[in-house]
C-alpha positions in Angstrom: 4.8 15.5 11.2 2.3 14.4 8.6 1.9 16.3 5.3 -1.5 15.9 3.5 -1.4 17.1 -0.1 -3.9 16.8 -2.9 -3.0 14.7 -6.0 -3.2 17.9 -8.2 -0.8 19.8 -5.9 1.5 16.8 -5.7 1.8 16.6 -9.6 2.3 20.4 -9.8 5.2 20.2 -7.4 6.8 17.5 -9.6 6.3 19.6 -12.7 7.7 22.7 -11.1 10.8 20.9 -9.8 11.5 19.4 -13.2 11.2 22.8 -15.0 13.4 24.6 -12.4 16.1 22.0 -12.5 16.1 22.1 -16.3 16.4 25.9 -16.4 19.3 25.9 -13.8 21.3 23.5 -16.0 22.0 23.2 -19.7 22.5 19.5 -19.4 19.5 17.1 -19.8 19.8 15.7 -16.3 16.3 14.3 -16.8 17.7 11.7 -19.2 20.4 9.5 -17.5 21.0 7.4 -20.7 22.0 9.7 -23.6 21.2 6.8 -26.0 17.6 6.4 -24.8 15.1 9.3 -25.0 12.5 7.0 -23.4 14.4 6.8 -20.1 13.5 9.9 -18.0 14.1 10.9 -14.4 11.7 13.1 -12.4 13.2 14.6 -9.3 11.2 14.4 -6.1 10.1 17.9 -4.9 12.7 19.2 -2.4 10.0 20.7 -0.2 8.8 17.1 0.4 12.2 15.3 0.5 14.8 14.1 -1.9 15.2 11.4 -4.5 13.6 10.6 -7.9 11.2 8.5 -10.0 12.8 7.0 -13.1 10.5 5.9 -15.9 11.7 3.7 -18.8 9.4 2.8 -21.6 10.7 -0.6 -22.6 8.2 -1.2 -25.5 4.7 -0.2 -26.3 2.6 -1.3 -23.4 5.5 -2.2 -21.0 6.9 0.4 -18.6 9.4 0.1 -15.8 9.5 2.7 -13.0 12.2 2.9 -10.3 11.4 5.0 -7.2 14.2 6.0 -4.8 13.0 8.6 -2.2 13.6 9.9 1.3 10.6 11.8 2.5 11.1 14.5 5.2 7.8 13.5 6.8 4.9 11.1 6.4 3.0 12.1 3.2 -0.7 11.4 2.6 -1.8 12.0 -0.9 -4.1 10.2 -3.3 -5.3 9.5 -6.8 -8.6 10.0 -8.6 -10.7 7.1 -10.0 -8.9 6.0 -13.1 -8.5 3.2 -15.7 -5.2 1.4 -14.9 -2.9 -1.2 -16.5 -1.9 -4.5 -14.9 1.0 -3.7 -12.6 3.3 -5.2 -9.9 5.5 -3.5 -7.3 8.6 -4.8 -5.6 9.6 -3.0 -2.4 13.2 -2.9 -1.2 12.5 -0.6 1.7 10.0 1.9 3.0 6.4 1.5 3.6 3.2 2.7 2.0 -0.5 2.0 2.4 -3.2 2.3 -0.2 -6.8 1.2 -0.4 -5.8 -2.4 -1.1 -2.5 -3.1 0.8 0.0 -2.1 3.3 3.4 -2.9 1.8 6.9 -2.7 3.2 10.4 -3.9 2.4 10.8 -7.4 1.1 7.2 -7.6 -0.2 5.5 -7.2 -3.5 2.0 -6.1 -4.5 0.2 -7.3 -7.6 -2.7 -5.3 -9.2 -4.9 -6.3 -12.1 -6.2 -3.9 -14.7 -9.6 -2.3 -14.6 -11.1 0.6 -12.7 -8.8 1.8 -9.9 -11.1 3.6 -7.5 -10.3 7.0 -5.9 -8.0 6.3 -3.0 -5.5 7.6 -0.5 -1.8 6.8 -0.4 -0.1 6.9 3.0 3.7 6.9 2.8 5.9 6.7 5.8 9.0 9.0 6.1 10.8 6.8 8.6 13.1 5.1 6.1 14.1 5.4 2.5 11.4 4.4 0.0 12.9 2.2 -2.7 10.8 0.2 -5.1 10.4 -0.9 -8.7 7.0 -0.9 -10.5 6.2 -2.6 -13.8 3.1 -1.6 -15.8 1.7 -3.9 -18.5 -1.1 -3.3 -21.0 -3.6 -6.1 -21.0 -3.0 -6.7 -24.8 0.7 -7.4 -24.1 -0.2 -9.7 -21.2 -2.4 -11.7 -23.6 0.4 -12.0 -26.1 2.7 -13.5 -23.4 0.3 -15.7 -21.5 -2.7 -16.4 -23.7 -3.4 -19.8 -25.3 -3.8 -20.6 -29.0 -7.3 -19.0 -28.8 -6.0 -15.9 -27.1 -7.5 -16.7 -23.7 -5.7 -16.5 -20.4 -5.5 -19.6 -18.1 -8.4 -19.6 -15.6 -6.2 -18.7 -12.6 -4.9 -15.6 -14.4 -8.3 -14.3 -15.7 -8.9 -12.2 -12.5 -5.9 -10.1 -13.6 -7.8 -8.7 -16.5 -11.3 -7.2 -16.0 -13.7 -5.0 -17.8 -13.2 -1.3 -17.2 -16.2 -1.0 -14.9 -14.9 -3.9 -12.7 -12.8 -3.2 -9.7 -9.3 -4.4 -10.0 -7.7 -7.6 -8.6 -5.1 -7.1 -5.8 -2.8 -9.4 -4.0 0.1 -8.9 -1.6 3.0 -11.4 -1.2 6.5 -11.8 0.2 9.2 -11.7 -2.4 11.2 -14.9 -2.7 15.1 -14.6 -2.6 15.1 -15.2 -6.4 12.6 -12.4 -6.9 14.7 -10.1 -4.8 17.8 -11.0 -6.8 16.2 -10.2 -10.1 14.7 -7.0 -8.8 18.2 -5.9 -7.7 19.6 -6.8 -11.1 17.1 -4.4 -12.6 18.2 -1.4 -10.5 21.9 -2.3 -11.0 21.6 -2.7 -14.8 25.2 -2.2 -16.2 24.2 -1.3 -19.8 22.9 1.6 -21.8 21.0 2.1 -25.0 19.5 -0.9 -26.8 21.5 -3.4 -24.6 19.9 -1.9 -21.5 16.4 -2.1 -22.9 16.8 -5.8 -23.9 18.4 -6.6 -20.6 15.7 -4.9 -18.6 12.8 -6.3 -20.6 14.2 -9.8 -20.0 14.4 -9.2 -16.2 10.9 -7.7 -16.1 9.5 -10.7 -18.0 11.5 -13.0 -15.7 9.7 -11.5 -12.7 6.4 -11.8 -14.5 7.1 -15.4 -15.0 7.7 -16.0 -11.3 4.4 -14.2 -10.4 2.5 -16.3 -13.0 4.0 -19.5 -11.5 3.0 -18.4 -8.0 -0.5 -17.5 -9.1 -1.0 -20.9 -10.7 0.1 -22.6 -7.4 -2.4 -20.5 -5.5 -5.1 -21.5 -8.0 -4.2 -25.1 -7.5 -4.2 -24.8 -3.7 -0.5 -25.6 -3.4 0.5 -22.2 -2.0 -1.1 -19.7 0.4 0.7 -16.3 0.4 -1.3 -15.1 3.4 -0.6 -18.0 5.8 0.6 -17.1 9.2 2.8 -19.3 11.4 1.3 -20.3 14.7 3.9 -18.2 16.6 2.8 -15.0 14.6 -0.8 -15.8 15.4 -0.1 -15.9 19.1 1.9 -12.6 18.9 -1.0 -10.9 17.1 -3.5 -12.1 19.8 -1.0 -10.7 22.4 -1.0 -7.4 20.6 -4.8 -7.3 20.7 -4.6 -8.0 24.5 -2.2 -5.1 25.0 -4.5 -2.8 23.1 -7.4 -3.7 25.3 -5.4 -3.2 28.5 -4.5 0.3 27.4 -7.7 1.7 26.1 -7.0 5.2 27.5 -3.3 5.3 26.3 -2.8 2.9 23.4 0.8 2.4 22.1 1.8 3.5 18.7 1.9 0.8 16.0 5.7 0.8 16.0 5.8 0.3 19.8 3.1 -2.4 19.7 5.0 -4.3 17.0 8.2 -4.1 19.1 6.4 -5.3 22.2 5.1 -8.5 20.5 8.3 -9.1 18.4 6.8 -8.5 14.9 7.6 -6.0 12.2 4.8 -3.4 11.5 3.8 -4.9 8.2 3.3 -8.4 9.6 1.4 -7.0 12.5 -1.0 -5.0 10.3 -1.5 -7.7 7.7 -1.9 -10.4 10.3 -4.3 -8.3 12.4 -6.5 -7.7 9.4 -6.4 -11.4 8.5 -7.3 -12.6 12.0 -9.7 -9.9 13.1 -11.0 -8.5 9.8 -10.0 -4.9 10.5 -6.9 -2.7 11.1 -5.2 -2.5 14.5 -6.7 0.8 15.4 -10.0 0.0 13.6 -10.3 -2.8 16.1 -9.5 -0.5 19.0 -12.0 2.1 17.8 -14.8 -0.4 17.5 -14.0 -2.0 20.9 -14.0 1.4 22.6 -17.4 2.2 21.2 -18.9 -1.1 22.0 -17.7 -0.8 25.6 -19.1 2.7 25.8 -22.5 1.5 24.6 -22.6 -1.2 27.2 -21.8 1.4 29.9 -24.5 3.7 28.8 -27.0 0.9 28.5 -26.3 0.0 32.1 -27.9 3.3 33.0 -25.4 4.2 35.7 -22.8 6.2 33.7 -23.0 9.7 32.3 -21.9 10.3 28.7 -18.7 12.0 29.7 -17.8 9.3 32.2 -18.4 6.5 29.6 -16.3 8.4 27.1 -13.4 8.7 29.5 -13.6 5.1 30.6 -12.9 3.9 27.1 -10.1 6.4 26.3 -11.9 9.4 24.7 -10.8 12.8 25.9 -12.7 14.7 23.2 -16.4 14.3 24.0 -17.4 15.9 20.7 -15.4 13.4 18.7 -16.8 10.6 20.9 -20.4 11.7 20.1 -19.7 11.8 16.4 -18.0 8.4 16.3 -20.8 6.9 18.5 -23.6 8.2 16.2 -21.7 7.1 13.1 -21.5 3.5 14.4 -24.8 3.0 16.1 -27.1 5.6 14.5 -28.0 7.1 17.9 -26.5 9.8 20.1 -24.9 8.7 23.3 -27.3 10.6 25.5 -30.3 9.1 23.7 -28.8 5.7 24.2 -28.5 6.4 27.9 -32.1 7.7 28.1 -33.4 4.7 26.2 -32.0 2.2 28.7 -32.5 4.2 31.9 -36.3 4.2 31.6 
């Protein structure tokens, strides 16, 4: 089942859960470290699943968040247009999709500051969702990475943009060293000031790895999006399977299994090769085929819709008009004259 919930309702559920848990217990369970009032846990609403978000303010302009959730169902929510800090995410497990990326276990996502547009977040409930997020104010990034004149290296300048500029985004696969440091963060053995110093050091270590990788990309020494030839062949095979099953396409999970790829690689590779999502490609192909059938002048609208896998003729008509700017029956009349 899929649960669609507005950002406001989602935030209200978190607030309600936090208040109710506090009232049921005299202990401050929202603060796991008694020596650090800037380390807080927000329980995930039980109606949606179980788990928590833990937020640790390491210093002014540097925040660490750890998310460990198990959702009951797939959740679709979103966020309004907003000004955001520079941030990076490391995923241990689980999958989520936003406007920029589809990210799953073993990957990281990097986002520059600037204007984050209104967007939808799609989080799968198939496996535990476990990640760390680091948010950095631009001023702090300049203090770490700026030169003697306060400027960032050219390859890092896309990370910081004017508020009206849309933010930079990049997806990558976490190296074994990145994964080790990320695990050390969630397994931190200290409390109080020792914890804060330890975690800040690990957060900056990860930032250093990302900066080194970004410099290699800028120098043309590294391509995080490169696909092996075997993966390219498998993605083309997935496309062929889709086209053979227009009337009954497999689910994304089934398609990935059939071609021997994980879902994230299939989705990312499909977009890289064909310029659209798996089912965006299927959607466009169906409509193009339907248009050709109608232009031939020998097919009725309902017959053409069925031939390309549409069972709902109303939905077919809307999709056809949205893509071509003409109603299916008008297309048929135009070419039957």
